[in-house]
C-alpha positions as CSV (number, residue, x, y, z in Angstrom):
1,M,27.3,3.4,2.8
2,R,25.3,3.4,-0.6
3,A,22.7,5.9,-1.3
4,P,20.4,4.8,-3.9
5,R,18.0,7.1,-5.5
6,F,14.8,6.0,-7.4
7,S,11.2,7.2,-8.5
8,L,8.5,6.5,-6.3
9,R,6.2,5.8,-9.2
10,A,8.6,2.8,-9.8
11,L,8.6,1.7,-6.3
12,L,5.7,2.0,-4.5
13,A,4.7,-1.5,-5.2
14,M,7.9,-2.7,-3.7
15,A,7.0,-1.8,-0.2
16,G,3.3,-1.9,0.3
17,I,1.9,1.0,-1.2
18,A,2.3,0.8,-4.8
19,L,0.7,3.3,-7.3
20,L,0.6,3.1,-11.1
21,A,3.0,5.4,-12.8
22,G,1.9,7.8,-15.7
23,C,-1.7,8.4,-14.3
24,S,-3.3,11.6,-14.4
25,R,-4.8,12.8,-11.2
26,T,-7.4,14.7,-12.5
27,P,-8.7,12.9,-15.4
28,V,-10.7,14.7,-18.3
29,P,-14.5,13.7,-17.5
30,A,-16.0,11.5,-20.0
31,P,-19.4,12.9,-21.6
32,A,-22.5,11.7,-19.6
33,P,-25.1,9.9,-21.4
34,P,-28.6,10.7,-20.7
35,A,-29.9,10.3,-17.1
36,A,-31.9,7.2,-16.4
37,A,-34.1,6.8,-13.3
38,G,-32.6,7.2,-9.9
39,A,-29.5,9.3,-9.5
40,P,-28.1,10.7,-12.5
41,A,-24.1,10.3,-13.2
42,G,-22.1,11.8,-10.2
43,E,-25.1,12.8,-8.2
44,V,-26.1,11.0,-4.8
45,S,-29.3,8.7,-4.8
46,A,-32.1,8.9,-2.3
47,A,-30.7,5.5,-0.9
48,V,-27.3,6.9,-0.4
49,A,-28.4,9.9,1.5
50,S,-30.7,8.0,3.7
51,A,-27.7,5.8,4.6
52,H,-25.6,8.7,5.4
53,R,-28.3,10.1,7.5
54,A,-28.1,6.8,9.3
55,V,-24.4,6.6,9.9
56,A,-24.5,10.3,11.2
57,A,-27.2,9.6,13.9
58,A,-25.5,6.2,15.0
59,A,-22.3,7.6,16.3
60,D,-21.0,11.0,17.8
61,L,-19.0,11.9,14.9
62,A,-18.3,15.3,16.3
63,D,-15.9,13.1,18.5
64,A,-14.5,16.0,20.7
65,P,-11.8,13.8,22.4
66,S,-10.2,12.9,19.0
67,F,-10.2,16.4,17.5
68,A,-8.8,17.6,20.7
69,D,-5.9,15.3,20.3
70,A,-5.3,15.7,16.7
71,K,-4.9,19.4,17.4
72,R,-3.0,19.2,20.7
73,G,0.6,20.6,20.8
74,F,-0.1,22.3,17.3
75,A,3.0,24.8,16.7
76,A,2.7,25.6,13.1
77,A,1.1,24.9,9.6
78,P,3.1,24.6,6.4
79,K,1.9,26.4,3.2
80,G,2.1,26.1,-0.4
81,Q,3.8,23.4,-2.4
82,V,6.8,21.0,-2.2
83,K,8.5,20.7,-5.9
84,N,11.3,18.6,-7.1
85,A,14.4,19.9,-9.0
86,A,12.5,19.9,-12.2
87,G,9.7,22.2,-10.8
88,E,7.1,19.5,-10.7
89,V,4.6,19.6,-7.7
90,I,5.4,16.6,-5.3
91,W,3.1,17.8,-2.7
92,D,0.4,20.4,-2.4
93,F,-0.7,21.6,1.2
94,D,-4.0,23.0,-0.4
95,A,-4.9,19.9,-2.2
96,F,-7.3,18.8,0.6
97,A,-8.6,22.5,1.4
98,F,-11.8,21.5,0.5
99,V,-12.1,19.0,3.5
100,Q,-13.7,21.3,5.8
101,G,-17.1,21.7,7.6
102,A,-20.0,19.4,7.2
103,A,-19.7,16.1,5.1
104,P,-20.7,16.8,1.4
105,P,-23.5,14.5,0.0
106,T,-21.0,12.5,-1.9
107,V,-18.9,11.2,1.2
108,N,-19.9,9.1,4.0
109,P,-20.1,11.2,7.1
110,S,-17.9,8.8,9.1
111,L,-15.1,8.8,6.5
112,W,-15.5,12.6,6.4
113,R,-14.6,12.7,10.0
114,Q,-11.4,10.8,9.5
115,A,-10.5,13.0,6.6
116,L,-10.9,16.1,8.7
117,L,-8.8,14.4,11.6
118,N,-6.0,13.6,8.9
119,N,-6.4,17.3,7.8
120,Q,-4.7,18.4,11.0
121,V,-1.4,19.3,9.3
122,G,2.1,20.9,10.7
123,L,4.3,20.6,13.5
124,F,3.1,19.4,16.8
125,K,4.6,18.8,20.3
126,V,3.8,15.4,21.5
127,A,5.7,15.6,24.8
128,D,8.8,17.2,26.2
129,R,11.6,16.6,23.7
130,I,9.2,14.8,21.4
131,W,7.7,16.4,18.2
132,Q,5.7,15.2,15.3
133,L,5.5,16.4,11.7
134,R,2.0,15.5,10.1
135,G,0.5,16.0,6.7
136,F,3.8,16.2,4.8
137,D,3.0,12.8,3.3
138,L,1.1,9.7,4.0
139,A,3.0,9.0,7.3
140,N,4.4,11.0,10.0
141,I,8.1,11.9,11.1
142,T,8.7,11.9,14.8
143,L,11.7,14.0,16.1
144,I,13.2,12.9,19.4
145,E,15.7,15.4,20.9
146,G,18.8,13.6,21.8
147,Q,22.0,14.9,23.5
148,S,23.8,16.2,20.3
149,G,20.7,16.5,17.7
150,W,17.5,15.0,16.5
151,I,16.6,11.2,16.5
152,V,14.6,10.9,13.4
153,V,11.8,8.3,13.5
154,D,10.8,7.3,10.0
155,T,11.5,9.4,7.0
156,L,8.1,9.7,4.9
157,T,8.0,8.5,1.1
158,A,9.8,11.0,-0.8
159,R,13.1,12.9,-0.4
160,E,11.4,16.1,-1.3
161,T,8.6,16.0,1.5
162,A,11.2,14.6,4.0
163,A,13.5,17.6,3.2
164,A,10.6,20.0,3.4
165,A,9.3,18.6,6.7
166,M,13.0,18.9,8.2
167,A,13.6,22.4,7.1
168,F,10.0,23.3,8.4
169,A,10.9,21.8,11.7
170,R,14.3,23.5,11.9
171,Q,12.7,27.0,11.0
172,H,10.7,26.6,14.3
173,L,12.8,24.4,16.5
174,G,16.5,25.4,15.8
175,D,19.0,24.2,13.5
176,K,19.9,20.9,15.2
177,P,21.8,18.0,13.3
178,V,20.4,14.6,12.7
179,S,22.0,12.5,15.4
180,A,20.1,9.1,14.5
181,V,17.6,7.5,12.2
182,I,15.1,5.0,13.2
183,F,13.0,3.0,10.6
184,T,9.9,1.5,12.5
185,H,9.3,-1.0,9.6
186,S,9.8,-2.1,5.9
187,H,7.0,-0.1,4.0
188,I,8.2,2.6,1.8
189,D,6.3,5.4,3.3
190,H,8.5,5.1,6.4
191,F,11.9,4.7,4.9
192,G,11.8,6.3,1.4
193,G,12.6,9.9,2.2
194,A,15.8,9.0,4.1
195,L,18.2,11.0,1.7
196,G,15.9,14.2,2.4
197,V,16.6,13.8,6.2
198,I,20.4,13.1,5.8
199,T,22.6,12.4,3.0
200,A,24.4,8.9,3.0
201,E,27.7,10.8,2.8
202,Q,26.9,12.8,6.0
203,A,25.7,9.6,7.8
204,R,28.8,7.7,7.0
205,Q,31.2,10.7,7.9
206,R,29.4,11.4,11.2
207,H,28.8,7.7,12.0
208,V,25.1,8.4,12.5
209,P,23.3,5.2,13.6
210,V,20.5,4.0,11.4
211,V,18.3,1.6,13.4
212,A,15.9,-0.9,11.9
213,P,14.2,-4.3,12.8
214,A,15.6,-7.5,12.0
215,G,15.0,-8.4,8.0
216,F,14.5,-4.7,7.3
217,M,16.6,-4.5,4.1
218,E,15.4,-7.8,2.7
219,E,11.8,-6.7,3.0
220,A,12.3,-3.2,1.8
221,T,13.9,-3.8,-1.2
222,S,12.1,-7.0,-2.4
223,E,8.9,-7.3,-0.8
224,N,7.1,-7.3,-4.3
225,V,9.8,-8.1,-6.7
226,M,7.9,-11.2,-8.0
227,M,4.1,-9.5,-8.0
228,G,5.1,-5.7,-8.4
229,I,3.5,-5.4,-11.6
230,A,0.1,-6.8,-10.8
231,M,0.2,-5.4,-7.3
232,G,1.1,-1.9,-8.8
233,R,-2.0,-2.0,-11.0
234,R,-4.3,-2.9,-8.3
235,A,-3.0,-0.2,-5.9
236,A,-3.8,2.3,-8.6
237,Y,-7.5,1.5,-7.5
238,M,-6.6,1.3,-3.7
239,Y,-5.0,4.7,-3.4
240,G,-7.2,6.6,-6.1
241,N,-4.2,8.3,-7.8
242,R,-6.3,8.7,-10.9
243,L,-9.1,10.5,-9.2
244,P,-9.4,14.1,-8.6
245,R,-8.9,15.4,-5.3
246,N,-12.4,16.7,-4.4
247,A,-15.9,15.7,-2.8
248,K,-16.6,13.4,-5.8
249,G,-13.1,11.8,-5.9
250,T,-10.3,11.0,-3.4
251,V,-10.8,12.7,0.2
252,D,-8.5,10.5,2.3
253,T,-6.8,7.2,2.4
254,G,-7.9,6.6,6.0
255,L,-4.2,6.2,7.1
256,G,-3.3,9.7,6.0
257,K,-4.2,12.2,3.3
258,A,-2.2,10.8,0.3
259,V,1.1,9.5,-1.0
260,A,3.8,11.8,-2.1
261,F,5.3,11.5,-5.8
262,G,8.8,12.2,-5.6
263,S,12.4,10.9,-5.4
264,V,12.9,7.9,-3.2
265,G,16.1,6.6,-1.3
266,I,17.1,4.4,1.4
267,L,19.8,4.1,4.0
268,P,20.9,0.6,5.0
269,P,20.9,0.1,8.7
270,T,23.8,0.2,11.1
271,L,22.1,-1.4,13.8
272,L,19.7,-4.1,13.4
273,V,17.5,-5.3,16.4
274,E,17.4,-9.0,16.4
275,K,15.9,-10.0,19.7
276,P,12.3,-9.8,20.7
277,T,13.2,-7.0,23.1
278,E,16.6,-4.9,23.2
279,E,17.4,-1.9,24.9
280,H,20.0,0.6,23.3
281,L,21.3,4.0,24.1
282,I,21.0,6.2,21.1
283,D,22.4,9.9,21.4
284,G,21.8,9.6,25.0
285,V,18.3,8.4,25.0
286,R,17.4,4.9,26.3
287,I,15.1,3.3,23.9
288,V,13.6,-0.4,24.8
289,F,12.8,-2.1,21.3
290,H,10.2,-4.7,21.0
291,N,10.2,-6.6,17.5
292,V,6.6,-7.4,16.3
293,P,7.4,-9.0,12.8
294,G,4.3,-10.2,10.9
295,S,1.9,-7.8,12.4
296,E,1.2,-4.7,10.1
297,A,4.6,-5.5,8.3
298,P,7.0,-8.5,7.9
299,S,9.7,-6.4,9.5
300,E,8.6,-3.9,12.4
301,F,9.3,-3.0,15.7
302,V,7.7,-0.7,18.6
303,F,9.6,0.9,21.5
304,A,9.4,2.5,24.5
305,L,11.2,5.9,25.9
306,P,11.2,5.1,29.7
307,E,12.7,8.6,30.7
308,L,10.3,10.5,28.6
309,K,7.3,8.5,29.5
310,A,6.3,7.8,25.8
311,F,5.8,4.9,23.6
312,C,5.9,4.6,19.8
313,G,3.4,2.0,18.3
314,A,5.0,2.3,14.8
315,E,2.0,1.2,12.6
316,M,0.9,-1.7,14.9
317,M,-1.2,0.7,16.3
318,S,-3.6,3.3,14.7
319,H,-6.7,5.2,14.6
320,T,-8.5,2.8,12.1
321,L,-9.0,-0.8,11.6
322,H,-6.0,-1.8,9.7
323,N,-5.7,-4.4,6.9
324,L,-5.5,-8.3,7.7
325,Y,-5.7,-8.6,3.8
326,T,-4.9,-5.5,2.0
327,L,-7.1,-4.8,-1.4
328,R,-3.7,-4.2,-3.5
329,G,-3.1,-8.0,-2.8
330,A,-0.5,-9.3,-0.3
331,K,0.2,-12.1,1.9
332,V,-2.7,-12.3,4.6
333,R,-1.6,-11.0,8.0
334,D,-1.9,-12.9,11.2
335,A,-4.8,-11.5,13.2
336,L,-3.9,-13.8,16.1
337,K,-0.5,-12.7,16.2
338,W,-1.3,-9.0,15.8
339,A,-3.7,-9.3,18.9
340,A,-1.0,-11.0,20.8
341,Y,1.5,-8.1,20.3
342,L,-1.0,-5.6,21.2
343,D,-1.8,-7.7,24.4
344,A,2.1,-7.7,25.1
345,S,2.2,-4.1,24.6
346,L,-0.3,-3.3,27.3
347,A,2.6,-4.0,29.9
348,Q,5.3,-2.5,27.6
349,V,3.6,0.9,27.8
350,A,3.7,0.9,31.6
351,G,4.7,4.2,32.8
352,A,4.0,5.9,29.4
353,E,1.8,9.0,29.3
354,V,1.6,9.4,25.5
355,V,1.5,6.7,22.9
356,F,2.4,8.1,19.5
357,N,2.3,6.2,16.2
358,Q,3.6,7.0,12.8
359,H,0.3,7.6,11.1
360,H,-2.5,9.6,12.8
361,W,-2.2,11.6,16.1
362,P,-1.1,10.6,19.5
363,V,-3.4,9.4,22.7
364,W,-2.5,10.8,26.1
365,G,-3.3,9.6,29.8
366,R,-2.7,6.1,30.9
367,E,-6.5,5.1,30.8
368,R,-7.1,6.3,27.5
369,I,-4.2,4.6,26.3
370,A,-5.0,1.2,27.7
371,D,-8.6,1.7,26.4
372,F,-7.0,2.6,22.9
373,I,-4.6,-0.4,22.8
374,T,-7.4,-2.8,24.4
375,K,-10.0,-1.9,21.8
376,Q,-7.6,-2.6,19.0
377,R,-6.5,-5.9,20.6
378,D,-9.9,-7.1,20.9
379,T,-11.2,-6.1,17.6
380,Y,-8.5,-8.0,15.7
381,K,-9.2,-10.9,18.1
382,Y,-12.8,-10.9,17.6
383,I,-12.6,-10.9,13.9
384,H,-10.2,-13.8,14.1
385,D,-12.1,-15.9,16.5
386,Q,-15.6,-15.4,15.3
387,T,-14.6,-15.7,11.8
388,V,-13.0,-19.2,12.7
389,R,-16.1,-20.2,14.8
390,M,-18.3,-19.4,11.8
391,M,-16.0,-21.5,9.5
392,N,-16.2,-24.6,12.0
393,A,-20.0,-24.1,11.6
394,G,-19.7,-24.6,7.8
395,L,-20.1,-20.8,6.6
396,I,-18.2,-19.8,3.8
397,A,-16.4,-16.5,3.6
398,S,-18.9,-14.4,2.0
399,E,-21.5,-15.5,4.4
400,I,-19.3,-14.8,7.4
401,A,-18.5,-11.4,6.1
402,E,-22.3,-10.6,5.6
403,T,-23.1,-11.8,8.9
404,L,-20.1,-10.8,11.3
405,T,-20.5,-7.5,12.9
406,L,-18.3,-6.2,16.0
407,P,-19.9,-5.9,19.4
408,K,-21.3,-2.6,20.3
409,P,-18.4,-1.8,22.6
410,L,-16.1,-2.0,19.7
411,Q,-18.6,-0.7,17.0
412,D,-19.0,2.4,18.9
413,H,-15.3,3.1,19.2
414,L,-14.6,5.2,16.2
415,N,-10.8,4.4,16.5
416,V,-11.4,1.0,15.2
417,R,-13.7,2.0,12.5
418,G,-12.9,0.5,8.9
419,Y,-11.6,3.6,7.4
420,Y,-8.7,1.7,5.9
421,G,-9.4,-2.1,6.5
422,T,-13.0,-3.2,7.0
423,V,-14.5,-6.1,9.1
424,R,-15.7,-7.5,5.8
425,H,-12.7,-7.9,3.9
426,N,-10.7,-8.8,6.8
427,V,-13.0,-11.5,7.7
428,K,-12.2,-13.0,4.2
429,G,-8.7,-12.7,5.0
430,V,-8.8,-14.7,8.1
431,Y,-10.9,-17.2,5.9
432,Q,-8.2,-17.5,3.2
433,A,-5.3,-17.7,5.8
434,Y,-7.0,-21.1,7.1
435,L,-8.9,-22.5,4.2
436,G,-7.7,-20.7,0.9
437,W,-9.9,-19.9,-2.1
438,F,-12.2,-23.3,-2.1
439,D,-15.4,-22.9,-0.3
440,A,-15.9,-26.7,-0.8
441,H,-18.8,-26.3,-3.1
442,P,-18.4,-28.8,-6.0
443,A,-19.5,-26.4,-8.4
444,S,-16.7,-24.0,-7.3
445,L,-14.0,-26.7,-8.2
446,D,-14.1,-25.7,-12.0
447,A,-16.3,-22.7,-12.2
448,H,-16.3,-20.7,-15.5
449,P,-13.9,-17.7,-15.8
450,P,-15.5,-14.3,-15.9
451,V,-16.1,-13.7,-19.6
452,E,-17.5,-17.2,-20.3
453,A,-19.7,-16.9,-17.2
454,G,-20.8,-13.5,-18.3
455,R,-22.1,-14.7,-21.5
456,R,-23.9,-17.6,-20.1
457,Y,-25.7,-15.4,-17.4
458,V,-26.5,-12.9,-20.1
459,E,-28.1,-15.7,-22.1
460,L,-29.9,-17.1,-19.3
461,A,-31.4,-13.5,-18.5
462,G,-32.8,-13.5,-22.1
463,G,-30.1,-11.1,-23.6
464,A,-28.3,-8.0,-22.6
465,D,-31.2,-5.6,-22.7
466,R,-33.2,-7.8,-20.3
467,A,-30.3,-8.1,-18.0
468,L,-29.8,-4.5,-18.2
469,A,-33.2,-3.8,-17.5
470,A,-33.1,-6.0,-14.4
471,A,-29.8,-4.1,-13.2
472,Q,-31.6,-0.7,-13.7
473,K,-34.5,-1.9,-11.8
474,A,-32.0,-2.7,-8.9
475,F,-30.3,0.6,-9.3
476,D,-33.4,2.6,-8.9
477,A,-34.2,0.6,-5.8
478,G,-30.9,1.5,-4.3
479,D,-29.5,-2.1,-4.6
480,F,-26.3,-0.8,-6.1
481,R,-24.3,-4.1,-5.3
482,W,-26.8,-6.1,-7.3
483,A,-26.9,-3.5,-10.2
484,A,-23.0,-3.8,-10.3
485,E,-23.2,-7.7,-10.3
486,V,-25.7,-7.9,-13.1
487,T,-23.9,-5.1,-15.3
488,R,-20.6,-7.0,-14.5
489,H,-21.7,-10.0,-16.4
490,V,-23.0,-8.0,-19.5
491,V,-19.6,-6.0,-19.6
492,F,-17.6,-9.2,-19.3
493,A,-19.8,-10.6,-22.1
494,D,-19.7,-7.4,-24.2
495,P,-17.2,-4.9,-23.2
496,Q,-18.3,-2.5,-25.7
497,H,-21.6,-2.2,-24.3
498,A,-21.9,1.3,-23.6
499,A,-25.1,1.4,-21.5
500,A,-24.1,-1.4,-19.4
501,K,-20.7,0.1,-18.8
502,E,-22.2,3.5,-17.9
503,L,-24.9,2.0,-15.5
504,M,-22.1,-0.2,-13.8
505,A,-20.1,3.0,-13.4
506,R,-23.0,4.9,-12.0
507,S,-23.5,1.8,-9.4
508,F,-19.7,2.0,-8.5
509,E,-20.1,5.8,-7.9
510,Q,-23.2,5.2,-5.6
511,L,-21.2,2.5,-3.6
512,G,-18.0,4.8,-3.5
513,Y,-20.3,7.6,-2.1
514,L,-21.4,5.0,0.6
515,A,-18.3,3.7,1.6
516,E,-16.8,4.4,5.0
517,S,-13.4,2.8,3.9
518,A,-11.3,5.2,1.9
519,P,-9.8,2.4,-0.2
520,W,-13.2,1.1,-1.0
521,R,-14.2,4.4,-1.9
522,N,-11.2,4.8,-4.1
523,F,-11.7,1.4,-5.7
524,Y,-15.4,1.9,-6.7
525,L,-14.7,5.4,-7.8
526,T,-11.5,4.5,-10.0
527,G,-13.7,1.4,-11.5
528,A,-16.2,4.1,-12.6
529,L,-13.5,6.2,-14.1
530,E,-11.9,3.4,-15.8
531,L,-15.3,2.2,-17.4
532,R,-15.6,5.8,-19.0
533,Q,-12.1,6.3,-20.1
534,G,-10.4,3.0,-20.1
535,P,-7.1,1.8,-18.5
536,P,-4.1,4.0,-18.1
537,D,-1.8,4.4,-20.8
538,K,1.2,3.7,-18.8
539,G,2.0,0.9,-16.3
540,L,4.4,0.6,-13.4
541,G,7.6,2.4,-14.4
542,R,10.4,0.0,-13.5
543,D,13.4,1.9,-15.1
544,A,14.4,3.8,-11.9
545,V,14.4,0.8,-9.7
546,V,18.1,-0.2,-10.2
547,D,19.5,1.7,-7.4
548,M,17.4,0.4,-4.6
549,L,17.6,-3.2,-6.1
550,Q,21.2,-3.3,-5.8
551,H,20.6,-4.4,-2.3
552,T,18.4,-7.3,-3.5
553,P,20.2,-10.8,-3.9
554,I,20.3,-12.1,-7.5
555,E,18.3,-15.2,-6.4
556,R,15.2,-13.0,-6.1
557,F,15.4,-11.7,-9.6
558,L,15.8,-15.0,-11.0
559,D,12.8,-16.3,-9.2
560,A,10.9,-13.5,-10.9
561,M,12.7,-14.3,-14.3
562,A,11.5,-17.8,-14.0
563,A,7.8,-16.5,-13.3
564,A,8.0,-14.4,-16.4
565,L,8.9,-17.3,-18.7
566,N,6.1,-17.7,-21.3
567,A,5.8,-21.5,-20.8
568,P,3.8,-22.1,-24.2
569,K,6.4,-20.5,-26.1
570,A,9.2,-22.3,-24.2
571,A,7.4,-25.6,-24.4
572,D,9.9,-27.4,-26.7
573,A,13.0,-25.2,-25.7
574,K,16.1,-26.7,-23.8
575,L,18.5,-24.2,-22.9
576,T,21.3,-23.8,-20.3
577,I,22.6,-20.3,-19.7
578,N,25.4,-19.3,-17.4
579,L,25.2,-15.7,-15.7
580,V,28.4,-14.6,-14.4
581,F,28.6,-11.5,-12.3
582,S,31.9,-10.0,-12.7
583,D,31.7,-7.5,-9.9
584,L,30.2,-10.0,-7.5
585,N,32.5,-12.9,-8.1
586,E,29.5,-15.3,-8.4
587,S,27.9,-17.2,-11.2
588,H,24.5,-18.8,-11.7
589,V,23.4,-21.5,-14.0
590,L,20.0,-21.3,-15.6
591,R,18.3,-24.5,-17.0
592,L,15.3,-24.3,-19.4
593,G,13.2,-27.4,-20.1
594,N,9.7,-28.7,-19.9
595,G,8.6,-25.3,-19.9
596,V,10.3,-24.5,-16.5
597,L,13.1,-22.4,-15.8
598,H,15.5,-23.4,-12.9
599,H,18.5,-21.5,-11.5
600,R,21.3,-22.4,-9.1
601,K,24.3,-20.4,-7.6
602,A,27.1,-22.6,-9.2
603,P,30.4,-22.6,-11.4
604,P,29.6,-22.1,-15.0
605,D,28.5,-25.0,-16.9
606,A,30.9,-26.1,-19.6
607,T,28.1,-27.3,-21.7
608,A,25.9,-24.4,-21.7
609,N,24.5,-22.8,-24.8
610,A,25.8,-19.5,-23.9
611,T,27.7,-17.7,-21.0
612,L,26.7,-14.1,-20.3
613,T,29.2,-12.1,-18.3
614,L,28.0,-8.8,-16.9
615,T,27.9,-6.6,-13.8
616,K,24.9,-6.5,-11.4
617,A,24.2,-2.9,-12.4
618,F,23.8,-4.0,-16.0
619,F,21.8,-6.9,-15.3
620,L,19.4,-4.6,-13.4
621,R,19.1,-2.2,-16.1
622,M,18.4,-4.9,-18.6
623,M,15.7,-6.3,-16.3
624,T,14.0,-3.1,-15.7
625,G,14.0,-2.3,-19.5
626,R,16.8,0.5,-19.4
627,A,19.0,-1.6,-21.5
628,G,18.1,-3.4,-24.6
629,A,19.4,-6.0,-27.0
630,K,21.8,-3.5,-28.6
631,D,23.3,-2.5,-24.9
632,L,23.8,-6.3,-24.4
633,L,25.8,-6.6,-27.5
634,L,28.0,-3.6,-27.3
635,S,28.3,-2.5,-23.7
636,D,31.8,-2.9,-22.0
637,E,29.9,-4.3,-19.0
638,T,29.0,-7.6,-20.9
639,K,30.8,-10.4,-22.5
640,I,29.1,-13.2,-24.6
641,D,30.6,-16.8,-25.1
642,G,28.9,-19.3,-27.0
643,S,25.8,-19.0,-29.0
644,R,24.4,-15.5,-29.4
645,L,21.4,-16.8,-31.1
646,D,20.5,-19.3,-28.1
647,L,21.0,-16.3,-25.7
648,G,18.8,-14.0,-27.7
649,R,16.2,-16.6,-28.1
650,F,16.2,-17.3,-24.2
651,F,15.3,-13.6,-23.6
652,T,12.7,-13.6,-26.1
653,L,11.0,-16.4,-24.1
654,L,10.3,-13.9,-21.1
655,D,7.2,-11.8,-21.0
656,K,7.7,-8.3,-20.2
657,P,4.1,-7.2,-18.8
658,T,3.1,-3.5,-19.0
659,G,0.9,-3.2,-16.0
660,T,-2.0,-1.5,-18.0
661,F,-4.3,-4.8,-18.1
662,P,-7.9,-4.0,-17.8
663,I,-9.7,-4.8,-14.5
664,V,-13.3,-4.0,-15.0
665,T,-13.6,-5.1,-18.6
666,R,-11.7,-8.1,-19.9
């Protein structure tokens, strides 16, 4: 059993929560220009304050039952910081100490409620023989007491936080060994801390079962190999990792407090759950697994513990509306399938007195459990069905998003509010899943790209100054969406226009302060920061990906290599390259022509321009930037036959994106 170790900064994009490496969490504030009418930079406008009062009046945000559930079973709270071997802070339990009391003016009071609930941190007893560790990372660790030790359900994102959580549990529950590890699904915040729970050597020597749903390793190691750079760049916005942690920055993610930055590992499963329903006896505990692929993750299961009268909803269930379309960018999730799985779980939870999930807090009592699941089921089904109904009536995605609201029984149920996903962008996800990007209007077939459109709109407005005056008028009237839209065109037309950038930044601030969704808030506030400070200096760090990617088939890297081909540079090139992997006893033939790179697993082509013999480990180092041309020529792990010139030319035709491309400017 191999025990790969790698940096979280390099891999968050690989499993659904990508963040940008090298970005400061507490940026240096840019000098503020003279305040215009309306809200000064960083302050709350009258329009936002009024909207917040309306939100607070529309729902019982005191929500005594949820706060009681979030605190129920509390045993102990951790203090201080978690550091890595180099002394760097990986997790700070005091970072969100400011999240207490009444909502500050700069935070939507409904989002503040969620932040308060996620701030209930520590060790909690869920039921007899079941405990949870919450607030050590984005997700939860659940501990189930087996005959010989702890069955650990999910292992957080980072080795350091997982080790700290386990040490904290043993301090209060006794020093029991890990008897099994269960990964509920293929996102990195649920498996990355595996080596902080148990080492690969211990797991192998003691024959500790590692249980996961079908397809787990494939999805965990390569979900975003193709789009990792772009997705990582966008995820920096979604999770707000460049923002300070305070009332004007990041207050929560909606799903948990934040993502831990540390060393990440993985344990290959020894038991894959392949069938829709499978029952297994694990360390004396009967567990009934139900596969739910394509709900919140491509590879995921939920499970029942009949003798313990408990049910684990993994991340198929949570105390927020989840994403059908996630803002970092991913394939759209199937709302209809998700609703069907939730409907099936109403029978699967029969006899359970508690439902615990791998984010947030549990739900106790059979009536409350049924209501909890039913409301989520009906929310996803409602969004799906009503979006489809409006699509068939001729409405396009933006019109449906502007129109569709949940019915009052669902809208009033705070556990399906849009703290993470939102009705608005999930509606657009359903539309995309069925009809794609085109709204059927002929003018949309070949619309101008942003910079050219921006120039033309500014000209239409009578110049940048007149456009900016219109945007300022909208801002002063509290129409921040329109102010942002107008200034967007000005900034695309002239990215150096300081006044337009600052007005857009202040519009984004107000929209961020308004947002109930933590990702929306983070997007807006990160956009404001980037307008003032520019893009990050460093992009997605791929140098530490090698160990994990050893589990990924070569074909997937070659697909990504083909997508990195700079076709204009390669337009006249005709090359055939053999890649022979000496340690895998396999070879691949790469053929370049017509600006397209094809690959096939096959014996080496005798007519190839060059044959590169190498190990997979060296190939991965080369693909992730840890090995360069000099290493290629001099390494004991490589051998080159044929034309070195052609081989070198081939690699110069592959782009090496930095992941620092601008978003709010072009």
